[in-house]
N, C-alpha and C positions, 0 to 999 in steps of 0.2 A: 328416386325421391317420391314419385307419384304413388308407388306401392306403399311406402312408409306412411304417407298422408292418409291413404285409403285405410290402412290397418289401424291407424290412430282413430279415425272417425268411426270405424266398425265397432269400436268398443262401446259406442252409445246406442241406446235403444232407438227403434224407428221413430217413436213419438218425440224423443229428444231431438233427433235430426230434423224432423218436420218443424219443430219450434225454431231451430237454428235457420232452416231454409227460409221461413217466413220473415224472420228477423233480418236476414241478409237482403232479401228482396226489398223490404221497406227501407233498409239502410242505404241501398244503392241509390235511391232517389232523394233521400233526406240527410245523409251523413257523409262526412269526409272519409277518405281512405284510411286515415289514422283511426277514426272511430270504428270503422268496420273491422279493421285488423285487431284492435283491442277487444272488440266484442267476440271475435272468433277465439282469441287466446283465452279470455276469461271464461268462455263457455267450455272450450275443449280441455283446458288445463286449469280448472279452478283451484286445485290443490297446490299449484305452483305459483299462484299470483298473490303477492303481498297486498295488504290493505293499502288503499290509496294514500291514507294519512302517513303510514309508516314508511312507504317508499319515498314520499315527498320529504319526510324528515331526514332520511338517510342522504338523499341527494343534496339537501340544504346544508347538512353537516359536512359533507365532502368538500364543498366550496371549490369545485373545479372550474378553471378558466375555460372559456369557449375554445373548442378545438383540441382540448387535452386528450391524451391517449389513456384510456382507463381499462383495467382488467377486472372482470367480474367472474366469480366462480361459484358453481353449484346452483341447483335448480331454483332455490328460493331467491336468488339474486337476479333471476331472469326479468322480472318486471322492472327492477331498478335499471338493469342494462338496457331494456327496451326504451325507457324514457330518456336515459342519458344519450342514447345513440342518435337522438334528434340533433344534438349540437356537438357531440364529441365522437371520437373514434374509439369504439368499444370492442374488446375481445371477450367472449363469454365461453366458459367451459361448464358444461352441464352433464348430469349423470343419466338423464332420461332420453333414450334413443328417439322416442316418438316426438318429443318436443323440438328437437333440433331442426328437422326439415321444415316444419310448419313455421317456426320462427324465422328461418332463413328466407323462405318464400315471402312471408309477410314483410320482412325487413326490406327486401328488394322492391316490393310493391309500394312501400311508403318512403322509399329513398333514405333509409337509415344506414349509417355506417356501423354495421353490426356483423362481426365475424364469429361463427359458432362452431364449436367442436364438442364431441362427446368424450367425457373423461371422468372417471370415478376418483374419489379422494384417495383410495389406496394406491392409485397409479401415478400420483404426483411425483414428478422427477426433479422439479426445480427449474426446468427449462421451458415451462409453459408460457411464460410471458417475458418479454424483454423490452426495456426502454419505456416502461410505464411512468406516467405522471401520478396516477392514483390507482387504488384498487378497492373493490367492494366484495367482501367474501362472506358467504352465508353457509358455513359448513353444515352437513347433516347433524341433527340433534340426537345425542344419546348413544352414539357408537362408543362403547366404553374402552375397549382395548384395540386400538387401530393398529393393523400391521402395515408399517410403512418402511420404505428403504431410504427415503430422502434424509440426508445429513442436515440437521437444523443447526443454526448458529447458537452458541450459548452452552450452558452447563447441563441442559436437559437432553442433549443428544443421546440416543440409545434408550431413553426411558419409554415405558409403555404409556402412551398418551391416548386420551379420548379424542373423538373427531373434532370437538370444539376447541380443545387445547391445541391440537395440531394445526387447525385452521388459523388460530390466533398467532402462533409462532411463525407459521409460513406467511400468512397474509400481511403481517405487520411491516414487512420489509420489501414488499413487492414494488411499491411506487416511490418515486423520489419525493413526492409531496404527501399529502394526507392519505391514509389508508383506514378503512373501516372493516371490522369483523363483527358480525352479529352472533351472539351466543345466548344460550338459555340462562335464566336467572340463577339456576342452581350452581353453575360454575363460579358465579361471582361471590356468593355468600359462604361457601364451604371453607372451613379454616383448618382442615387436617394438615399435617406437616407437608404432605405431598402437594396438596392444593396451594398451600401458602408459598411453597418454594416455586411453583409454576408462576404464580401471580407476581412474586417478587422479581422473577426473571423478566416479566413483561415490563415492570417499572424500571428496573435497573439497566436492561440491555436492549429493549425493543421499542422504546420511545412512546410508551403509552402516555397520552396527554389528557384524555377525557373519557368519561363513561356516560353514556346517554341512555336512560331508561325509555323503552318504547311502549306505546299504548297496548292494552290487552286487545287480542284479535289481530295482532300483527301477522301471525301465520293463519291462513284460511282454515276455518273449521276447527280451530284449536284455541284453548284458553291459556296455553303455555306463555309464561311471561318472558319477554326477550329484552336484551339490552345490547347497545352497540359500543364496542371498544374502539376508540378513535386514537390512531397512532400518528405521530408527527412525520413519519417518512424517513427514508434513508439519508436525506440531505439535511434534515432539521430535527435532530435528536432533542428530546425534551430535557433541558438542563435546569428547570425551575425548581425541581424537588417538590413540586406540588401537582396534584391531580385534580382536574375539574370534574365535578359530578353534576350532571344536568338532569332535572326531572322533566321528562317528556311523556310521562305515563298518561296524562290527560291532554290529549292533543288540542282540545278546545282552549286550554289555558296557555298554550305555547304557539304563538304565531310562527308558522313554519318559515316565512320569509326572514324572520329575525334569528332563526336558529344558528345559521352560519356565523352571525355576529356574536351570539352568545358564547360560542366556542372560543372566540378570541378576545372577547370584551375585557377591558381593564376596569370597568365600573362594576360595582356590586349589583346583584340582582337576586330577588327571592327564589328564583327557579334554579340557581346553581350555588355550589359551595366549592371553594378552593381548599383542599385538604393537604397538609404536609405529609410527605411520604413516611416520616417518622410516626405520625399518628395512625396512618394506615397499617404500618407494621405492628403497632401496639394492639390493633384490632384483629391481628391474625391475618392481615391482608384481605380482609373482607372488602369487596369492591361493590357492594350493593348501594345503589344511589340513595335509597330511602334511609340508610344508616346515617348519611351525612347531610342530606337536604331535608331540613325539618320544617314543618308548618309552624304557624305563629304560636300555637299552644305548646308544642314540643320545645320550641326555643325558650319560651317563658319558663317552662319547667326546668330546663337545663340551667338557666340563669339562677333559679331559686336554689338548685342543688349546689351551684358554684359558690354560693355564699355560706355554705354550711359544712361542718365536718362530716365526711362520708367514709365508709369502708366498702370494700367489694363484698358482694353477697357470699362468695366462697370463703371470705375471712371469718364470717360469723356463723355459717351454716354448712352442713354436709349436703351436697346435691346429688341425688341418685336417680339415674334413668333406668326404669325397670326393663328387663328383658321380656321378650315375647313368652307367653305362658306355654310350657310344653303340653301337648295334648295327649289324652288317654288313647293308648293303642288297643285297649280291650284285652290285653293279655295278663294283667296283674291287678293287685289291689289299688284302689284309688282313694282320693279324699276330695272334698269340696272346698272351693274358695268363692268368695263374692268379688266381682271385678268392678271397681269404681269407674264409672263413665262420666262424661260431661253432663249428662242428664241428671246425675245424682248430686250435682253441686248447685246450690241456690243461695244467694245472699251471703256468700262466704262460709256456708255450712255444708258438711257432707252428710247426706241422709243415707239410710241403710241401702246399699246397692241392690238392685233387683237381679242383675245377671249372676247366675250360678254356673260355675264351670267345674267339670270333673278333671282332676289331674292325677297322673300316676304317683303312687306313693314315693317313688324314687326322686320326685321333684321337690319334696318337702324341704331338704336342705338348701336348694337353689333359690327358693322364694322367701327364705327366712328374713333376709335383709330387706326385702321389699314388702314385707307384711306391715301394714299400717298400724301405728300406735297413737294413742292420745297425745296431742301436741305436735304431731307431724303436720306439715302444710303440703297440700296438693296444688301444683301450678301447671296449667296446661300450656304446652309450648309447641303443639302440632295441631294444625287445622284451625280450631278456635284458639286464639292466642290470649293468654293473660287471665284465664278464669282461675281463681284462687279460692281455696277453702281450708279451714282449720279442721283437722280430724279430732273429734271430741269423744264422748263416751260411747258412741256407736261402735268404735273399735273394741271396746271392752265388753259390751253387751252382746255383740254378734256371736252366735255359737260356732261360726266358721271363720277362718282368717279372711281379712279384706286386703286385696292387693290393687294397686293402681292400674288403670288401662294404659295403653300405649301413647295416649295423648299427653300424659302427665309426667312430671318429675316429682320426686319427694324432696322437700326442703326440710331438713331436720336441724333445728337450732342447736349450736354447740353450747355446752355448759361453760359458764364463765365468760361468755361473749359480751360485747359492749351493749347489745340489746338482750335483755335478760328474760324475755317472755315471748313465746311464739305468737301470742295475741297481738303484740305490737308489730311483729314482722308481717303477719298476714294483713294487718290493717294497712301497712305501707304498700304491700304488693297489690292490694286492691285500689289503691289511691290513683287519681288521675295522673300524677307524676310517673309512678311506676308503669302504669298502663301505656302511657305514651312512649316510654323507653322501650318496653317490650315490643310494641308495634313497630318501632323503628328498627329493632333488631331482626324482625321476622323476614325471612327470605324463603325461597323455594320456587321451583319451576312451575308446579301445578298446585301443591298443597303447602301453605305457609308453615314454616317451622323456625324455631329459634335455635341457633347453634349453641352447644353447651359451653364453648369457650366464651362467647359473648354473654351468656347468662351468668357465668361465674364472675365476670368482670363488672356486672351491673352495680352501679353505685347505690348505696343505702345510707340515708342520713341517720345520724345517731342523736336522738333526743337526749336532753339532760335527764338526770335521775328523777327530778320532780315531774318533768313532762311525761316520763314513762309511767309514773304512778297515776297521773291524771288520765293517761290514755287507757290504762287498765280499767279504771272506773267507768270511763265512757264506753269501752268495749262491752263490759258487763251490762251496762244500761242498754246498749244496742241489742245484745242478745235477749234481754228481757222483753224488749219491744217486739222482737221477732217471735218469741214464745206467745206473747199476747195476740199477735197477728194470727199465729197458727190456731190458737184457741178460738178466735173470732171466726176464722174460716171454717173450722169444724162446726161451730154453732150455726153459721150461715148455711152450711150444707145440710145439717140436720133439719133446720127449720124449713128449708126448701123442700126436702124430702117429705116432711110432715104435711106441707102445703099441698103437694101433689097427691099424697095419699088421701087427703080429705076430699079430693075431687071424686073419689069412688064411694064415699059415704052416702048411704041412702036416707039417713035421718038428719 
């Protein structure tokens, strides 16, 4: 063990170790053993130590009784296990060899009931823990196709699973009481058939009772958005047919001591929403908290839509997501396109894109359906969410085709739809109601994006015929004001240039 600790410390530069030495000398006279141990761990293994807020939230949500036996797995669960071991009996399995001896030594020094072993996720056999009351599992993020031999309960046995999906299926049943599995946000909002089947399995067979969003910065040195899946345990399967979604993204608005009560509370609270499983299924088993826990403005907008006739966006428009542009290999004839980016959209209009790209001539048929036409609507659903623009005469006057960048989808109104002019649809997409809906749909681990399934289901109110005629007149009035503003800006710029030029006049 001494050699392993020495090799762990050897990874740090002499200057860093000197800082640690001085901190320890000062701590020995001014701090408790717990404080010294935690200083060593946070210094030597900062990449493995969750934020204090996130760890406290997970422990509060677990709601373990004093003296419970708890299993924790994987390196990012180490800080939670360390804290729990003050009052509970904790078994911890981690992947990092160097962390195990340091944790073991410090646990003995601080009289913690913490037993540690090294084990990687691929080597899970199912016999790691026995007789647990609870479990906290934090699987590695982003291992897409995990090779595992463990037979999992349910219909997904034998499927190729990512590390987070495997961790959820395995960890959900470890303890008799509540179990928690932390996953990246991307796993929650994806609605492909495979992802939907996996999440339906969690609801139907694994006792998922709640989803808790965690604050940004949960993982040290990372902006990856995380959420905790809360399972009811092998002895308390969720039979309510509802899932509770709890907004913990802003730790300042969520008193951690009350979090355990929020998971079980019978009274309504603005920080959570109880959602029927049938509604979740209609949303493609999207488990993103922000889809269901709405702020006051979003709730008001939903209520406004609830009183009006609506259709789905896909009922009235064709929605196309452009493919990445093929690049010129330099071997054959090429042609140019202009690529519309977010910077080319302002006040609902598309200006002539600046970016020119050379494409191989063979790509011409591939981009034909993505070439923008007057009347098309560009809507950004990746990165910056909700920026919308009507494609006007710029698409006709440009000498080269204009295609959308990867942040956009093309919304092309169908002929004969209940909304009869794209000016009306783009006005709605830019409205506060539509913007709040789009923001609620957005998910993503690092870069926000809206799933196509959710976008297609987006409700669109249908104004009456007279209201639509009035909207067109108002829209034209709006565009005329924008043109006047453009002219005034040009005059202002020219006048300013003349003013500066006069400074050089000698007469």
